[in-house]
C-alpha positions as CSV (number, residue, x, y, z in Angstrom):
1,X,104.4,61.4,-14.5
2,X,101.9,59.5,-12.3
3,X,101.2,61.0,-8.9
4,X,100.1,58.9,-5.9
5,X,96.7,59.5,-4.2
6,X,98.5,60.6,-1.0
7,X,100.2,63.4,-2.8
8,X,97.0,64.6,-4.6
9,X,94.6,64.6,-1.6
10,X,96.5,66.9,0.7
11,X,94.0,69.7,1.3
12,X,94.8,73.4,1.4
13,X,94.2,74.8,4.9
14,X,94.4,78.3,6.1
15,X,97.7,78.8,7.9
16,X,98.8,75.3,6.9
17,X,101.9,74.2,4.9
18,X,102.7,76.4,1.9
19,X,102.1,75.3,-1.6
20,X,105.0,75.3,-4.0
21,X,105.7,74.5,-7.6
22,X,108.0,71.6,-8.2
23,X,111.0,72.8,-10.2
24,X,111.2,69.4,-12.0
25,X,107.7,68.5,-13.0
26,X,106.2,72.0,-12.5
27,X,103.2,70.6,-10.6
28,X,101.9,72.5,-7.5
29,X,102.4,70.6,-4.3
30,X,101.9,71.1,-0.6
31,X,105.3,71.1,1.3
32,X,105.4,68.9,4.3
33,X,108.2,71.2,5.7
34,X,109.6,74.5,4.8
35,X,112.9,73.0,3.5
36,X,111.1,70.7,1.0
37,X,112.0,71.9,-2.5
38,X,110.4,69.3,-4.8
39,X,107.2,67.3,-4.7
40,X,107.1,63.8,-3.3
41,X,108.0,62.0,-6.6
42,X,111.3,60.2,-6.4
43,X,112.1,61.0,-10.0
44,X,111.8,64.7,-9.2
45,X,114.0,64.4,-6.2
46,X,116.7,62.6,-8.2
47,X,116.5,65.1,-11.1
48,X,116.7,68.1,-8.7
49,X,119.6,66.5,-6.8
50,X,121.5,65.9,-10.1
51,X,120.9,69.4,-11.2
52,X,122.2,70.7,-7.9
53,X,125.3,68.5,-8.2
54,X,125.8,69.7,-11.7
55,X,125.6,73.4,-10.6
56,X,128.0,72.7,-7.7
57,X,130.4,70.9,-10.0
58,X,130.3,73.9,-12.4
59,X,130.9,76.3,-9.6
60,X,133.9,74.3,-8.4
61,X,135.3,74.0,-11.9
62,X,135.0,77.7,-12.4
63,X,136.6,78.4,-9.0
64,X,139.5,76.1,-9.9
65,X,139.9,77.7,-13.3
66,X,140.0,81.2,-11.7
67,X,142.5,80.1,-9.1
68,X,144.8,78.6,-11.8
69,X,144.5,81.8,-13.8
70,X,145.5,83.9,-10.8
71,X,148.4,81.6,-10.1
72,X,149.6,81.9,-13.8
73,X,149.3,85.7,-13.6
74,X,151.3,85.8,-10.3
75,X,153.9,83.5,-11.8
76,X,154.4,85.8,-14.8
77,X,154.8,88.8,-12.5
78,X,157.4,87.1,-10.2
79,X,160.9,88.7,-10.1
80,X,164.1,86.7,-10.3
81,X,164.5,87.2,-6.5
82,X,161.1,85.6,-5.9
83,X,162.0,82.6,-8.1
84,X,165.3,82.3,-6.2
85,X,163.4,82.2,-2.9
86,X,161.0,79.6,-4.3
87,X,163.9,77.4,-5.3
88,X,165.6,77.8,-1.9
89,X,162.4,76.8,-0.1
90,X,162.0,73.7,-2.4
91,X,165.7,72.8,-2.0
92,X,165.5,73.2,1.8
93,X,162.4,71.0,2.0
94,X,164.2,68.3,0.0
95,X,167.2,68.4,2.3
96,X,165.0,67.9,5.3
97,X,163.2,65.0,3.6
98,X,166.5,63.5,2.5
99,X,167.9,63.5,6.0
100,X,164.7,62.8,7.8
101,X,166.1,59.7,9.6
102,X,169.4,61.4,10.5
103,X,170.0,63.5,13.7
104,X,171.1,67.1,13.7
105,X,174.5,67.3,11.9
106,X,175.9,69.6,14.6
107,X,174.7,68.2,18.0
108,X,173.8,64.7,17.0
109,X,170.4,64.9,18.7
110,X,167.1,63.4,17.6
111,X,164.3,65.6,19.1
112,X,160.8,66.7,18.4
113,X,161.7,70.4,17.8
114,X,162.0,72.3,14.5
115,X,164.6,71.3,12.0
116,X,166.2,73.5,9.4
117,X,168.3,72.9,6.3
118,X,171.6,74.2,7.6
119,X,174.3,75.2,5.2
120,X,178.0,74.6,6.1
121,X,179.1,77.4,3.9
122,X,176.4,80.0,4.5
123,X,174.3,81.4,1.6
124,X,175.5,84.9,2.6
125,X,179.2,84.1,2.5
126,X,179.1,81.7,-0.5
127,X,175.9,82.0,-2.5
128,X,177.3,79.7,-5.2
129,X,176.9,76.7,-2.9
130,X,173.3,77.6,-1.8
131,X,171.9,74.7,-3.8
132,X,174.9,72.3,-3.4
133,X,173.6,69.1,-1.7
134,X,177.0,68.4,0.0
135,X,176.8,71.8,1.6
136,X,173.4,71.5,3.2
137,X,172.2,69.1,5.9
138,X,169.3,68.6,8.3
139,X,170.1,70.7,11.4
140,X,168.1,71.5,14.6
141,X,166.9,75.0,14.8
142,X,168.8,75.8,18.0
143,X,172.2,74.8,16.4
144,X,171.3,76.7,13.2
145,X,170.0,79.9,14.6
146,X,171.1,80.3,18.3
147,X,174.6,78.8,17.8
148,X,175.2,80.3,14.4
149,X,175.4,76.8,12.8
150,X,177.4,75.2,15.6
151,X,180.0,75.1,12.9
152,X,182.9,73.3,14.6
153,X,180.7,70.3,15.4
154,X,179.1,70.6,12.0
155,X,182.5,70.2,10.3
156,X,183.4,67.2,12.5
157,X,180.3,65.3,11.5
158,X,180.4,66.6,7.9
159,X,183.9,64.9,7.4
160,X,182.4,61.6,8.7
161,X,179.5,61.9,6.3
162,X,181.0,63.0,3.0
163,X,184.8,62.6,3.6
164,X,187.6,65.1,4.1
165,X,188.2,65.5,0.4
166,X,184.7,66.7,-0.2
167,X,184.8,69.1,2.8
168,X,188.1,70.5,1.4
169,X,186.3,71.1,-1.9
170,X,183.5,72.9,-0.2
171,X,186.0,75.1,1.7
172,X,187.9,76.0,-1.5
173,X,187.2,78.8,-4.0
174,X,184.1,78.6,-6.3
175,X,183.2,80.4,-9.4
176,X,180.1,82.7,-9.0
177,X,177.0,81.3,-10.5
178,X,174.0,83.3,-11.7
179,X,170.9,81.2,-12.4
180,X,168.4,82.3,-15.0
181,X,164.7,82.4,-14.2
182,X,164.1,79.3,-16.3
183,X,166.8,77.4,-14.6
184,X,165.4,78.4,-11.2
185,X,161.9,77.3,-12.2
186,X,163.2,74.0,-13.4
187,X,165.2,73.4,-10.2
188,X,162.2,74.3,-8.1
189,X,160.0,71.8,-9.9
190,X,162.8,69.1,-9.7
191,X,163.3,69.5,-6.0
192,X,159.5,69.5,-5.3
193,X,159.2,66.3,-7.3
194,X,162.1,64.7,-5.4
195,X,160.6,65.7,-2.1
196,X,157.3,64.1,-3.0
197,X,159.0,61.0,-4.0
198,X,160.9,60.7,-0.7
199,X,157.8,61.4,1.4
200,X,155.9,58.8,-0.7
201,X,158.5,56.2,0.1
202,X,158.4,57.0,3.8
203,X,154.6,56.9,4.0
């Protein structure tokens, strides 16, 4: 590699810039500043930059791999209750995305506050309907939490939205349903995909 006269003639002076060995071409050079790592040759700078990028890419790849490994191990250790919670979170997010343009089902307001996925038949009283789309709608947090669902007004609007026959079905008896872990995982993935699709359309 040919070196320019300017780079060769820099003298060594006592107390002056420190001499270093270029990690690319292995030639000693006098650093113009403490942060200078390679000599002044452009080829060396490019080679060093590429090697740094390579090492950084490797570090990122290893970090991503380790993160995925941790997630896989956590997934294997999850209980059925934890999978049920994951599905509920995914389902609720989908309900909010599905009803994003609609007002609160109970009070009819559009506002900037927090919205929940409010169940008409609550999960506690009728867990079989916890993932039933007809039973869950976007609801403002005050109606859902402070007014215990504001259920009278909820029902009035629910009849308008889905019809009296469907509301009667929701209010009727339902066979208990126990989801397997595999079913819950599939439902979680499905609702997450549906939510992404809805948000993609709205973007």
